[in-house]
TORPALUM-8253 format. One record per residue (C-alpha): x, y, z; residue number from 1. Coordinates in steps of 0.001 Angstrom, whole numbers. Example, Ala and Ser with C-alpha at 12.3 -4.5 7.8 and 13.67 -1.06 7.14 Angstrom:
2
@u->12300; v->-4500; w->7800; num->1 .
@u->13670; v->-1060; w->7140; num->2 .
// end
This chain:
402
@u->96674; v->119019; w->97358; num->1 .
@u->99009; v->121914; w->97020; num->2 .
@u->100882; v->123197; w->100135; num->3 .
@u->99687; v->126691; w->100909; num->4 .
@u->102110; v->129564; w->100320; num->5 .
@u->101388; v->130916; w->103676; num->6 .
@u->102110; v->128973; w->106886; num->7 .
@u->98783; v->127541; w->108137; num->8 .
@u->98499; v->128148; w->111854; num->9 .
@u->97298; v->124483; w->112303; num->10 .
@u->100494; v->123146; w->110566; num->11 .
@u->102478; v->124679; w->113357; num->12 .
@u->100626; v->122971; w->116011; num->13 .
@u->102930; v->120621; w->117937; num->14 .
@u->102068; v->117160; w->119262; num->15 .
@u->102150; v->118677; w->122695; num->16 .
@u->99371; v->120925; w->121694; num->17 .
@u->97321; v->118049; w->120313; num->18 .
@u->98075; v->116158; w->123531; num->19 .
@u->96614; v->118974; w->125569; num->20 .
@u->93441; v->118850; w->123412; num->21 .
@u->92983; v->115156; w->123823; num->22 .
@u->90922; v->115489; w->126852; num->23 .
@u->88687; v->118118; w->125331; num->24 .
@u->88266; v->115913; w->122236; num->25 .
@u->87320; v->112953; w->124366; num->26 .
@u->84826; v->115122; w->126569; num->27 .
@u->83253; v->116447; w->123428; num->28 .
@u->82689; v->113069; w->121790; num->29 .
@u->81631; v->111300; w->124984; num->30 .
@u->78494; v->113438; w->125254; num->31 .
@u->77841; v->113746; w->121588; num->32 .
@u->75687; v->110678; w->120916; num->33 .
@u->72927; v->112877; w->119466; num->34 .
@u->75270; v->115118; w->117433; num->35 .
@u->76399; v->114680; w->113852; num->36 .
@u->79449; v->112441; w->113657; num->37 .
@u->82231; v->114229; w->111765; num->38 .
@u->84630; v->111908; w->109954; num->39 .
@u->87871; v->113216; w->108345; num->40 .
@u->88669; v->111294; w->105290; num->41 .
@u->92337; v->111739; w->104148; num->42 .
@u->93030; v->110437; w->100703; num->43 .
@u->94351; v->111128; w->97117; num->44 .
@u->91981; v->113153; w->95031; num->45 .
@u->94572; v->114480; w->92541; num->46 .
@u->97365; v->113265; w->90443; num->47 .
@u->97890; v->109839; w->88953; num->48 .
@u->96308; v->108061; w->92020; num->49 .
@u->93136; v->110242; w->92059; num->50 .
@u->90936; v->107234; w->91613; num->51 .
@u->91673; v->106102; w->95119; num->52 .
@u->89755; v->108940; w->96642; num->53 .
@u->87071; v->108549; w->94120; num->54 .
@u->86430; v->104937; w->95028; num->55 .
@u->86665; v->105797; w->98727; num->56 .
@u->83970; v->108427; w->98209; num->57 .
@u->81867; v->105870; w->96263; num->58 .
@u->81943; v->103301; w->99029; num->59 .
@u->81132; v->105757; w->101812; num->60 .
@u->78262; v->107239; w->99785; num->61 .
@u->76717; v->104039; w->99055; num->62 .
@u->76760; v->102768; w->102658; num->63 .
@u->75327; v->106039; w->103864; num->64 .
@u->72567; v->106026; w->101211; num->65 .
@u->71573; v->102504; w->102398; num->66 .
@u->71402; v->103720; w->105997; num->67 .
@u->69736; v->107002; w->105498; num->68 .
@u->72905; v->109095; w->106016; num->69 .
@u->73385; v->107774; w->109480; num->70 .
@u->75517; v->105349; w->111536; num->71 .
@u->74227; v->104034; w->114871; num->72 .
@u->71549; v->106743; w->114706; num->73 .
@u->73955; v->109602; w->114272; num->74 .
@u->74004; v->111766; w->111044; num->75 .
@u->77283; v->111527; w->109347; num->76 .
@u->79426; v->114470; w->108004; num->77 .
@u->82359; v->113589; w->105823; num->78 .
@u->85194; v->116076; w->105727; num->79 .
@u->87495; v->115198; w->102708; num->80 .
@u->91108; v->116257; w->102284; num->81 .
@u->93525; v->115617; w->99478; num->82 .
@u->97128; v->114616; w->100058; num->83 .
@u->97873; v->114498; w->96299; num->84 .
@u->99595; v->110945; w->96793; num->85 .
@u->102105; v->109582; w->99127; num->86 .
@u->103085; v->112690; w->101239; num->87 .
@u->103415; v->112083; w->105034; num->88 .
@u->104113; v->115611; w->105935; num->89 .
@u->100978; v->116701; w->104160; num->90 .
@u->98796; v->113897; w->105790; num->91 .
@u->100161; v->114831; w->109227; num->92 .
@u->99330; v->118495; w->108807; num->93 .
@u->95787; v->117608; w->107391; num->94 .
@u->95125; v->115272; w->110393; num->95 .
@u->96027; v->118192; w->112767; num->96 .
@u->93576; v->120546; w->110971; num->97 .
@u->90895; v->118018; w->110842; num->98 .
@u->91066; v->117524; w->114758; num->99 .
@u->91703; v->121003; w->115858; num->100 .
@u->89708; v->123110; w->113218; num->101 .
@u->87167; v->120664; w->111797; num->102 .
@u->86470; v->118974; w->115138; num->103 .
@u->86346; v->115350; w->113552; num->104 .
@u->85824; v->112326; w->115905; num->105 .
@u->87313; v->109766; w->113598; num->106 .
@u->90010; v->109814; w->110922; num->107 .
@u->89945; v->107500; w->107921; num->108 .
@u->90984; v->107047; w->104246; num->109 .
@u->94681; v->106609; w->104338; num->110 .
@u->95666; v->105071; w->101012; num->111 .
@u->99477; v->105219; w->101300; num->112 .
@u->101407; v->103731; w->104015; num->113 .
@u->103758; v->106629; w->104678; num->114 .
@u->100573; v->108788; w->105092; num->115 .
@u->99024; v->106220; w->107505; num->116 .
@u->102162; v->106199; w->109746; num->117 .
@u->102237; v->109929; w->109883; num->118 .
@u->98487; v->110144; w->110815; num->119 .
@u->98856; v->107349; w->113291; num->120 .
@u->101227; v->109572; w->115398; num->121 .
@u->98561; v->112246; w->115541; num->122 .
@u->95877; v->109824; w->116321; num->123 .
@u->97899; v->108601; w->119369; num->124 .
@u->98384; v->112113; w->120590; num->125 .
@u->94780; v->113182; w->120377; num->126 .
@u->93336; v->109709; w->121238; num->127 .
@u->91346; v->109833; w->118044; num->128 .
@u->90490; v->106534; w->116188; num->129 .
@u->92088; v->106222; w->112814; num->130 .
@u->90671; v->103508; w->110391; num->131 .
@u->92732; v->102509; w->107501; num->132 .
@u->90919; v->102099; w->104132; num->133 .
@u->93895; v->100830; w->102226; num->134 .
@u->97409; v->101503; w->103462; num->135 .
@u->98931; v->97899; w->103710; num->136 .
@u->102340; v->98033; w->105428; num->137 .
@u->102162; v->95352; w->108294; num->138 .
@u->103545; v->97632; w->110985; num->139 .
@u->100966; v->100396; w->110702; num->140 .
@u->98473; v->99053; w->113310; num->141 .
@u->101578; v->98347; w->115584; num->142 .
@u->102545; v->102008; w->115465; num->143 .
@u->99460; v->103216; w->117426; num->144 .
@u->96820; v->101839; w->119715; num->145 .
@u->94362; v->104112; w->118024; num->146 .
@u->94826; v->102548; w->114525; num->147 .
@u->92667; v->99698; w->113101; num->148 .
@u->92668; v->98427; w->109533; num->149 .
@u->89679; v->97379; w->107400; num->150 .
@u->91614; v->96720; w->104158; num->151 .
@u->94434; v->94175; w->104052; num->152 .
@u->98075; v->94028; w->104464; num->153 .
@u->100446; v->93273; w->101574; num->154 .
@u->101983; v->90272; w->103527; num->155 .
@u->98531; v->88969; w->104112; num->156 .
@u->97801; v->88529; w->100346; num->157 .
@u->101427; v->87727; w->99454; num->158 .
@u->101995; v->84849; w->101760; num->159 .
@u->99116; v->82680; w->100155; num->160 .
@u->100360; v->83318; w->96696; num->161 .
@u->103908; v->82006; w->97623; num->162 .
@u->102320; v->78828; w->99112; num->163 .
@u->99970; v->78427; w->96154; num->164 .
@u->102816; v->78586; w->93752; num->165 .
@u->104801; v->75936; w->95620; num->166 .
@u->101674; v->73663; w->95263; num->167 .
@u->101702; v->74127; w->91443; num->168 .
@u->105408; v->72872; w->91523; num->169 .
@u->107100; v->76246; w->91222; num->170 .
@u->110468; v->75940; w->93035; num->171 .
@u->112602; v->78854; w->91596; num->172 .
@u->111236; v->82414; w->91628; num->173 .
@u->112445; v->86081; w->91098; num->174 .
@u->110778; v->88833; w->92832; num->175 .
@u->110172; v->92350; w->91551; num->176 .
@u->108804; v->94977; w->93895; num->177 .
@u->108244; v->98759; w->94103; num->178 .
@u->110826; v->100300; w->96467; num->179 .
@u->108779; v->101488; w->99310; num->180 .
@u->107288; v->100042; w->102599; num->181 .
@u->104644; v->97798; w->101071; num->182 .
@u->106889; v->96585; w->98314; num->183 .
@u->109432; v->95544; w->100854; num->184 .
@u->106750; v->93871; w->102818; num->185 .
@u->105783; v->91944; w->99723; num->186 .
@u->109270; v->90927; w->99006; num->187 .
@u->109727; v->89884; w->102692; num->188 .
@u->106561; v->87712; w->102890; num->189 .
@u->107044; v->86050; w->99715; num->190 .
@u->110618; v->85099; w->100356; num->191 .
@u->109823; v->83766; w->103770; num->192 .
@u->106905; v->81655; w->102754; num->193 .
@u->108489; v->80464; w->99450; num->194 .
@u->111748; v->79367; w->100975; num->195 .
@u->110045; v->77795; w->104082; num->196 .
@u->108189; v->75542; w->101603; num->197 .
@u->111386; v->74554; w->99882; num->198 .
@u->111430; v->77116; w->97156; num->199 .
@u->114474; v->79226; w->96051; num->200 .
@u->114421; v->82959; w->95385; num->201 .
@u->116993; v->83399; w->92786; num->202 .
@u->116809; v->87006; w->92270; num->203 .
@u->115352; v->90253; w->93776; num->204 .
@u->114646; v->93693; w->92198; num->205 .
@u->113255; v->96797; w->93858; num->206 .
@u->112279; v->99500; w->91294; num->207 .
@u->111618; v->103116; w->91936; num->208 .
@u->108208; v->104488; w->92254; num->209 .
@u->108416; v->107313; w->89899; num->210 .
@u->108309; v->106501; w->86074; num->211 .
@u->110542; v->103349; w->86020; num->212 .
@u->111672; v->102031; w->82706; num->213 .
@u->111048; v->98246; w->83300; num->214 .
@u->112892; v->97251; w->80028; num->215 .
@u->116274; v->96661; w->81783; num->216 .
@u->114761; v->94843; w->84672; num->217 .
@u->112730; v->92525; w->82435; num->218 .
@u->115847; v->91682; w->80195; num->219 .
@u->117758; v->90843; w->83381; num->220 .
@u->115137; v->88361; w->84519; num->221 .
@u->115034; v->86823; w->81000; num->222 .
@u->118686; v->86219; w->81023; num->223 .
@u->118566; v->84746; w->84472; num->224 .
@u->115831; v->82217; w->83349; num->225 .
@u->113982; v->81618; w->86549; num->226 .
@u->110991; v->79268; w->86694; num->227 .
@u->108577; v->82102; w->87659; num->228 .
@u->108389; v->85732; w->88703; num->229 .
@u->106295; v->87309; w->91498; num->230 .
@u->105806; v->90898; w->91443; num->231 .
@u->104203; v->93690; w->93451; num->232 .
@u->103296; v->97267; w->92515; num->233 .
@u->100685; v->99676; w->93883; num->234 .
@u->97444; v->99811; w->91841; num->235 .
@u->97587; v->102296; w->89014; num->236 .
@u->100204; v->103164; w->86535; num->237 .
@u->102894; v->100782; w->87317; num->238 .
@u->101308; v->97327; w->86720; num->239 .
@u->100202; v->97978; w->83206; num->240 .
@u->103580; v->99346; w->82292; num->241 .
@u->105321; v->96251; w->83651; num->242 .
@u->102913; v->93854; w->81928; num->243 .
@u->103317; v->95576; w->78607; num->244 .
@u->107108; v->95248; w->78722; num->245 .
@u->106680; v->91666; w->79871; num->246 .
@u->104564; v->90823; w->76765; num->247 .
@u->106941; v->92831; w->74507; num->248 .
@u->109986; v->90850; w->75636; num->249 .
@u->108327; v->87546; w->75101; num->250 .
@u->108628; v->86284; w->78593; num->251 .
@u->105818; v->83876; w->78353; num->252 .
@u->107255; v->82395; w->75193; num->253 .
@u->110580; v->82106; w->77139; num->254 .
@u->108838; v->79865; w->79491; num->255 .
@u->108763; v->82124; w->82568; num->256 .
@u->105529; v->82208; w->84481; num->257 .
@u->104272; v->85402; w->86188; num->258 .
@u->102260; v->85928; w->89310; num->259 .
@u->101284; v->88908; w->91299; num->260 .
@u->99083; v->90305; w->94165; num->261 .
@u->95725; v->91797; w->93097; num->262 .
@u->97015; v->95328; w->92804; num->263 .
@u->98330; v->94280; w->89396; num->264 .
@u->94725; v->93701; w->88261; num->265 .
@u->92781; v->96177; w->90287; num->266 .
@u->89161; v->96005; w->88983; num->267 .
@u->89152; v->99855; w->88687; num->268 .
@u->92063; v->99878; w->86241; num->269 .
@u->91629; v->96370; w->84556; num->270 .
@u->89866; v->97556; w->81465; num->271 .
@u->92406; v->100241; w->80893; num->272 .
@u->95149; v->97823; w->81445; num->273 .
@u->93841; v->95629; w->78690; num->274 .
@u->94751; v->92334; w->77270; num->275 .
@u->98294; v->92474; w->78642; num->276 .
@u->96731; v->91238; w->81931; num->277 .
@u->94962; v->88257; w->80423; num->278 .
@u->95821; v->84846; w->82101; num->279 .
@u->97656; v->86717; w->84952; num->280 .
@u->97129; v->84812; w->88300; num->281 .
@u->96897; v->86985; w->91338; num->282 .
@u->96161; v->86832; w->95079; num->283 .
@u->93781; v->89301; w->96694; num->284 .
@u->90841; v->89726; w->99091; num->285 .
@u->88257; v->91179; w->96585; num->286 .
@u->87132; v->90872; w->93043; num->287 .
@u->84333; v->92677; w->91389; num->288 .
@u->83346; v->89135; w->90115; num->289 .
@u->83027; v->87699; w->93698; num->290 .
@u->79944; v->85584; w->93395; num->291 .
@u->78222; v->85926; w->96957; num->292 .
@u->74806; v->87361; w->97192; num->293 .
@u->76188; v->90265; w->99291; num->294 .
@u->78583; v->91348; w->96548; num->295 .
@u->76111; v->90832; w->93723; num->296 .
@u->73830; v->93388; w->95545; num->297 .
@u->76719; v->95637; w->96306; num->298 .
@u->77890; v->95670; w->92642; num->299 .
@u->74157; v->96127; w->91433; num->300 .
@u->73623; v->99025; w->93816; num->301 .
@u->76908; v->100547; w->93073; num->302 .
@u->76316; v->100502; w->89328; num->303 .
@u->72764; v->101928; w->89825; num->304 .
@u->74208; v->104884; w->91852; num->305 .
@u->77367; v->105605; w->89863; num->306 .
@u->76849; v->104083; w->86448; num->307 .
@u->78963; v->101225; w->84802; num->308 .
@u->81860; v->103488; w->83870; num->309 .
@u->83057; v->103317; w->87526; num->310 .
@u->83528; v->99826; w->88451; num->311 .
@u->83864; v->99076; w->92302; num->312 .
@u->87264; v->98126; w->93381; num->313 .
@u->88745; v->96842; w->96632; num->314 .
@u->89053; v->100562; w->97757; num->315 .
@u->85344; v->101111; w->97538; num->316 .
@u->84611; v->97861; w->99269; num->317 .
@u->86813; v->98834; w->102177; num->318 .
@u->85425; v->102310; w->102475; num->319 .
@u->81899; v->100599; w->102467; num->320 .
@u->83079; v->98178; w->105262; num->321 .
@u->84794; v->100936; w->107174; num->322 .
@u->81431; v->102751; w->107618; num->323 .
@u->79883; v->99258; w->108552; num->324 .
@u->82559; v->98823; w->111187; num->325 .
@u->81968; v->102305; w->112605; num->326 .
@u->78174; v->101634; w->112791; num->327 .
@u->78751; v->98327; w->114621; num->328 .
@u->81203; v->99910; w->117086; num->329 .
@u->79127; v->102869; w->117836; num->330 .
@u->76036; v->100537; w->118396; num->331 .
@u->78184; v->98941; w->121113; num->332 .
@u->79250; v->102288; w->122751; num->333 .
@u->75832; v->103894; w->122551; num->334 .
@u->77008; v->106413; w->119827; num->335 .
@u->80210; v->107454; w->121846; num->336 .
@u->83211; v->107754; w->119490; num->337 .
@u->85691; v->108759; w->122062; num->338 .
@u->88971; v->106959; w->121294; num->339 .
@u->89486; v->104323; w->123952; num->340 .
@u->85752; v->103226; w->124040; num->341 .
@u->85646; v->103159; w->120231; num->342 .
@u->88778; v->101114; w->119873; num->343 .
@u->87545; v->98612; w->122517; num->344 .
@u->84285; v->98217; w->120598; num->345 .
@u->86129; v->97536; w->117276; num->346 .
@u->88030; v->94641; w->118698; num->347 .
@u->86768; v->91421; w->117662; num->348 .
@u->83929; v->92783; w->115403; num->349 .
@u->82789; v->90425; w->112643; num->350 .
@u->80467; v->90814; w->109707; num->351 .
@u->79724; v->89970; w->106200; num->352 .
@u->81394; v->92097; w->103684; num->353 .
@u->80918; v->92143; w->99910; num->354 .
@u->84350; v->90418; w->99859; num->355 .
@u->83193; v->87658; w->102233; num->356 .
@u->83437; v->87307; w->106105; num->357 .
@u->85680; v->89665; w->107783; num->358 .
@u->86804; v->90304; w->111492; num->359 .
@u->88947; v->92538; w->113474; num->360 .
@u->91670; v->90802; w->115322; num->361 .
@u->91111; v->91924; w->118914; num->362 .
@u->94946; v->91710; w->119575; num->363 .
@u->96307; v->93333; w->116444; num->364 .
@u->93367; v->95517; w->115298; num->365 .
@u->94011; v->94198; w->111826; num->366 .
@u->91658; v->92576; w->109396; num->367 .
@u->91202; v->88813; w->109187; num->368 .
@u->89735; v->87692; w->105941; num->369 .
@u->89689; v->85236; w->102916; num->370 .
@u->92401; v->85523; w->100443; num->371 .
@u->91419; v->84428; w->96830; num->372 .
@u->93549; v->83123; w->93975; num->373 .
@u->92244; v->84466; w->90752; num->374 .
@u->92840; v->84494; w->87086; num->375 .
@u->92312; v->87419; w->84654; num->376 .
@u->89786; v->86363; w->82066; num->377 .
@u->87507; v->87947; w->79487; num->378 .
@u->83934; v->87142; w->80540; num->379 .
@u->81046; v->88627; w->78561; num->380 .
@u->83472; v->90796; w->76726; num->381 .
@u->84779; v->92371; w->80072; num->382 .
@u->88029; v->91668; w->81863; num->383 .
@u->87456; v->90267; w->85280; num->384 .
@u->89497; v->88544; w->88127; num->385 .
@u->87855; v->85063; w->88283; num->386 .
@u->88381; v->83382; w->91730; num->387 .
@u->89203; v->79665; w->91625; num->388 .
@u->90931; v->78938; w->94852; num->389 .
@u->91168; v->80414; w->98360; num->390 .
@u->92829; v->80641; w->101737; num->391 .
@u->90256; v->81221; w->104666; num->392 .
@u->90676; v->83407; w->107827; num->393 .
@u->94060; v->84708; w->106923; num->394 .
@u->95653; v->86868; w->109369; num->395 .
@u->98672; v->89220; w->108736; num->396 .
@u->101805; v->86733; w->108815; num->397 .
@u->104054; v->89476; w->110012; num->398 .
@u->102182; v->89678; w->113296; num->399 .
@u->101455; v->85888; w->113609; num->400 .
@u->105155; v->85279; w->113664; num->401 .
@u->105609; v->87402; w->116791; num->402 .
// end
């Protein structure tokens, strides 16, 4: 989303102004059980990560179609806004506009962690619930009592991979992560779990987010000759670029094993990534190929609604689940979406997702879920993440340690 040339009035609203409006927002929502529920969806709809917003929209639309356009008896109106990618200042301004001008009762979306932190500050001042559909930096839910997460944390899916690698006899590993909050989280979680189990991290690399050339990094790793490499990049353009260089440099032939979190083989990008992903073992909370009846129905309904060219990913599943959580929470509050009541209702919620059983930790407001170990294979001429091991009821290790 391009920044307007003229200063928008709402962009100049201070947090004090939002704080003044909080009581009015609460009053309006507390008596609005029979009025449409307006939800502000802040996401990326343009640029290299535009698929994030498209997947969010699909998950939301599918849930609403299944439920007659309503949650807890209230008609839902979605107000979509584009950040154009990781842009916390834009996200903050948009959140202010959604609350003051568009009169939304709930904020959601939030694909990048910097955006989620910025919106969390606004949610706190306005006492508006903010439900995270993707942003995976551990501290996001700690930054505001009005933020809950329906997606995952990077540490939550990284820690099991480190422990699984140790079980396979890997004792020496190199880490490669994108240089931003979630990348640092991945590096931190991997190193902590891996070294606690007797492993050694023999090298660490943080790469820039914008158009990195991975050749020098991969050559450095090849020269260091570790037993294995663990990497984390956000879904989209970075993982295929890294995997391509990895193959070109003959790293597998050099005897160096490669592991990653599931962003590397995001279902939405997997076919475009191609055969460079074959054989890669990853850890994540959802696979298009997950075999539960709930997911089989989800995939079937998704394809019937949007066609087979748009494969559902963990983004669409979390969007679907976010609407389910809103539905369940509002059923407990009698349709009241006011911040404190709604957040209380969210705590401890549990339900069956297409990814498996999920619950909201009542203390941290973070997701508790199964993390699967998967391998990228070609099944019926399609690349899929085949689950073959799992860690059940995984919490965010960053918060468990406190």
